[in-house]
C-alpha positions as CSV (number, residue, x, y, z in Angstrom):
1,M,-3.2,6.5,-14.2
2,T,-0.8,3.9,-13.4
3,D,-0.5,2.4,-9.8
4,N,2.7,3.9,-9.6
5,Q,1.6,7.0,-10.5
6,R,-1.2,7.1,-7.9
7,Q,1.2,5.9,-5.4
8,E,3.3,9.0,-6.1
9,E,0.3,11.1,-5.8
10,Y,-0.4,9.4,-2.5
11,F,2.9,10.4,-1.3
12,Q,3.0,14.2,-2.6
13,L,-0.5,14.8,-0.8
14,I,1.2,13.0,2.4
15,E,4.1,15.8,1.9
16,R,1.4,18.6,1.6
17,L,-0.4,17.4,4.8
18,L,3.0,17.3,6.5
19,R,4.1,20.7,5.4
20,C,0.7,22.6,5.4
21,P,-0.1,25.0,8.6
22,N,-1.6,23.6,11.7
23,G,-5.3,23.5,11.1
24,K,-5.3,23.6,7.3
25,E,-5.3,19.6,6.9
26,P,-9.2,19.4,6.0
27,E,-8.4,22.0,3.2
28,V,-5.6,20.0,2.0
29,L,-7.4,16.6,1.9
30,D,-10.2,18.4,0.3
31,A,-8.0,19.4,-2.6
32,S,-7.2,16.2,-3.3
33,A,-10.5,14.3,-2.5
34,D,-10.0,12.0,-5.5
35,L,-7.0,10.3,-4.0
36,I,-8.4,9.5,-0.5
37,D,-9.5,5.8,-0.4
38,E,-8.3,2.8,1.3
39,N,-4.8,2.8,-0.4
40,F,-4.2,6.0,0.5
41,I,-5.0,5.2,3.9
42,R,-2.5,2.6,3.7
43,A,0.1,4.6,2.4
44,V,-0.4,7.1,5.4
45,M,0.4,4.2,7.7
46,Q,3.7,3.0,5.6
47,V,5.3,6.8,6.0
48,A,3.8,6.9,9.7
49,T,6.1,3.8,10.6
50,V,9.1,4.8,8.8
51,M,8.9,7.7,10.6
52,A,8.6,5.9,13.9
53,H,11.6,4.1,12.8
54,E,13.5,7.3,12.1
55,N,12.6,8.6,15.4
56,N,10.1,11.2,14.4
57,Q,7.6,10.3,16.9
58,E,5.4,13.8,16.2
59,G,5.0,13.1,12.5
60,S,4.0,9.8,13.0
61,K,1.7,10.2,15.7
62,F,0.3,13.1,13.1
63,L,0.0,10.7,10.1
64,I,-1.5,7.9,12.2
65,F,-4.1,10.4,13.9
66,I,-5.2,11.5,10.0
67,A,-5.5,7.8,9.0
68,R,-7.7,7.2,11.8
69,Q,-9.8,10.2,10.9
70,L,-10.3,9.0,7.4
71,S,-10.7,5.2,8.2
72,K,-13.5,6.6,10.1
73,E,-14.8,9.1,7.8
74,L,-14.7,6.3,5.2
75,G,-16.6,3.6,7.3
76,L,-13.6,1.3,6.9
77,Y,-13.0,0.7,10.7
78,P,-16.1,1.9,12.7
79,E,-14.7,0.1,15.3
80,L,-12.2,2.7,15.8
81,A,-14.8,4.9,17.3
82,T,-15.0,3.0,20.2
83,E,-11.6,2.2,21.3
84,T,-10.8,3.0,25.0
85,S,-7.7,5.1,26.3
86,D,-5.8,4.1,29.0
């Protein structure tokens, strides 16, 4: 699989996450577990950034939450587990 094909699959998975019924996100992610890696998290953050710039705060916050959870699960950013809230 080329990098471009993988990118396309990342964006398709993000689309499925955004469209799935509330609470079904773990099932959607589990069905595509082979795509869940550091580059997928980067793609999620790119889409979240675009959504924020398009005034889609809800979608952006949702994707940032997903990226954060996956980062913790993958052990990429353990310091997020100890972040403080305002």
